[in-house]
C-alpha positions in Angstrom: -120.6 -41.2 -14.7 -120.9 -37.6 -15.5 -121.7 -36.9 -19.2 -119.3 -34.7 -21.2 -121.9 -32.0 -21.6 -122.5 -31.9 -17.8 -118.7 -31.8 -17.2 -118.4 -28.7 -19.3 -121.4 -26.9 -17.8 -120.5 -23.5 -16.2 -120.8 -23.6 -12.5 -123.1 -20.8 -11.3 -121.4 -20.5 -7.9 -117.9 -20.4 -9.4 -118.9 -17.6 -11.8 -120.6 -15.6 -9.1 -117.6 -16.1 -6.8 -115.3 -14.4 -9.3 -116.7 -11.1 -8.3 -118.9 -11.7 -5.2 -117.4 -13.3 -2.1 -120.9 -13.3 -0.7 -123.2 -14.5 -3.5 -126.3 -13.1 -1.9 -125.0 -9.6 -2.7 -125.8 -10.5 -6.4 -128.9 -12.5 -5.8 -130.7 -15.8 -5.1 -131.0 -18.3 -8.0 -133.6 -21.0 -8.4 -133.3 -23.3 -11.5 -136.4 -23.3 -13.7 -137.5 -24.9 -17.0 -138.2 -22.8 -20.1 -141.9 -23.4 -19.8 -141.8 -21.6 -16.4 -140.8 -18.4 -18.2 -143.1 -15.7 -19.4 -143.0 -15.2 -23.2 -140.6 -12.2 -23.1 -138.1 -14.0 -20.8 -138.3 -17.2 -22.9 -137.5 -15.2 -26.0 -134.6 -13.4 -24.3 -133.1 -16.5 -22.5 -134.2 -19.9 -23.8 -132.0 -20.2 -26.9 -128.6 -21.2 -28.2 -127.7 -17.7 -29.5 -125.6 -14.8 -28.5 -127.3 -12.6 -26.0 -125.9 -9.5 -27.7 -127.9 -10.2 -30.8 -131.0 -11.4 -28.9 -131.1 -8.3 -26.6 -130.5 -5.9 -29.5 -133.4 -7.5 -31.4 -135.7 -7.5 -28.3 -134.9 -3.8 -27.6 -135.0 -2.7 -31.3 -131.5 -1.3 -31.3 -127.8 -1.7 -30.5 -126.3 -2.1 -27.0 -123.1 -1.0 -25.5 -121.0 -2.9 -22.9 -120.0 -1.3 -19.6 -117.3 -3.3 -17.9 -117.6 -3.0 -14.1 -114.8 -5.2 -13.0 -112.2 -7.7 -14.4 -110.5 -10.7 -13.0 -107.4 -11.7 -15.1 -105.1 -14.7 -14.6 -102.5 -16.3 -16.8 -105.2 -18.6 -18.3 -108.5 -16.7 -18.1 -110.0 -13.3 -18.6 -113.2 -12.7 -16.7 -115.4 -9.6 -16.5 -118.5 -8.4 -14.8 -120.6 -6.3 -17.2 -123.7 -4.4 -18.0 -125.3 -4.1 -21.4 -127.0 -0.8 -22.0 -129.2 0.4 -24.8 -127.4 3.0 -27.0 -130.7 4.9 -27.4 -131.1 5.9 -23.7 -128.4 4.2 -21.6 -131.0 1.9 -19.9 -129.4 -1.2 -18.4 -130.9 -4.3 -20.1 -128.5 -7.1 -19.0 -126.0 -8.0 -16.3 -123.4 -10.6 -17.0 -120.3 -12.4 -15.9 -118.1 -14.0 -18.6 -114.9 -16.1 -18.2 -112.8 -16.7 -21.3 -110.1 -19.3 -21.7 -107.5 -17.0 -23.3 -105.8 -19.9 -25.1 -108.8 -20.3 -27.3 -108.6 -16.9 -29.1 -106.1 -15.2 -31.3 -104.1 -12.3 -29.9 -106.2 -9.9 -32.0 -109.5 -11.2 -30.6 -108.1 -11.2 -27.1 -107.0 -7.5 -27.5 -110.5 -6.6 -28.7 -112.1 -8.3 -25.7 -109.7 -6.8 -23.2 -110.2 -3.3 -24.7 -113.6 -3.5 -23.0 -115.2 -1.4 -25.8 -117.5 -4.0 -27.5 -119.9 -6.7 -26.4 -118.3 -10.2 -26.6 -120.9 -11.5 -29.0 -120.3 -8.7 -31.5 -116.5 -9.3 -31.3 -116.9 -13.0 -32.0 -119.3 -12.4 -34.9 -117.2 -9.6 -36.5 -114.0 -11.7 -36.3 -115.8 -14.8 -37.7 -114.8 -17.0 -34.8 -116.2 -20.4 -35.3 -118.5 -20.7 -32.3 -121.5 -22.5 -30.8 -123.5 -21.1 -27.9 -125.1 -23.7 -25.6 -127.7 -22.8 -23.0 -127.0 -24.8 -19.9 -129.4 -23.6 -17.2 -132.2 -21.1 -16.7 -132.8 -19.4 -13.4 -135.5 -17.3 -11.6 -133.4 -14.6 -10.0 -134.3 -12.7 -6.8 -131.8 -9.8 -7.1 -129.6 -8.9 -4.1 -128.6 -5.4 -3.2 -126.0 -5.0 -5.9 -128.2 -6.3 -8.8 -131.1 -4.2 -7.5 -129.0 -1.1 -7.7 -127.6 -1.9 -11.2 -131.1 -2.6 -12.5 -132.7 0.3 -10.6 -135.4 -1.8 -9.1 -137.1 -2.2 -5.8 -136.3 -5.0 -3.4 -138.5 -8.1 -4.0 -138.7 -7.8 -7.8 -137.6 -10.9 -9.7 -136.1 -11.5 -13.1 -134.5 -14.3 -14.9 -131.1 -15.4 -16.1 -129.1 -18.2 -17.6 -125.8 -19.9 -17.7 -124.4 -20.8 -21.1 -121.1 -22.0 -22.6 -119.6 -21.0 -25.9 -117.4 -23.5 -27.8 -114.8 -22.3 -30.3 -113.9 -24.9 -32.9 -115.6 -27.5 -30.7 -113.6 -26.6 -27.5 -115.2 -25.0 -24.4 -113.9 -21.4 -24.4 -116.4 -19.0 -22.6 -118.5 -19.6 -19.5 -121.4 -17.1 -19.1 -123.9 -15.9 -16.5 -126.5 -13.6 -18.1 -129.3 -11.9 -16.2 -131.8 -9.7 -18.0 -133.3 -6.6 -16.4 -137.0 -7.1 -15.5 -139.3 -6.7 -18.5 
């Protein structure tokens, strides 16, 4: 029998398929344990916190969100994003998020759909009762699209994670978060 935590785990392939009919365009993912990560990647990814806060702390300054594409249905709002440093515009993270829109107030939904502010900052500023749960860590060999977004050469690797955010105890947001190589 599948545990409840496992049943609520975001499915990597499902999240990728929201924006990539051919997943290899984004990259190749190998699941890893936290002890397999170098210190900086472990600090960035192996935690149950918002990536917005973690990335801002790591890069010593605020980040902006750049929404590249959205996928909206009656029940879900999904977006493919980059987080960039405000100081120099450098891309520091790629992400895909999918929100169950029934879990947020109309005000929070409008702020998310305005595409102006990172999700973590919106949830924090609106005092949404939330818990972030890391589900999996991955070594990522970027495909052509991710190489272009990160401005890296073929063959470089980086790391990412899947996570889920619960609002008031209910699963609300599925996340794929990949940090730029450090």
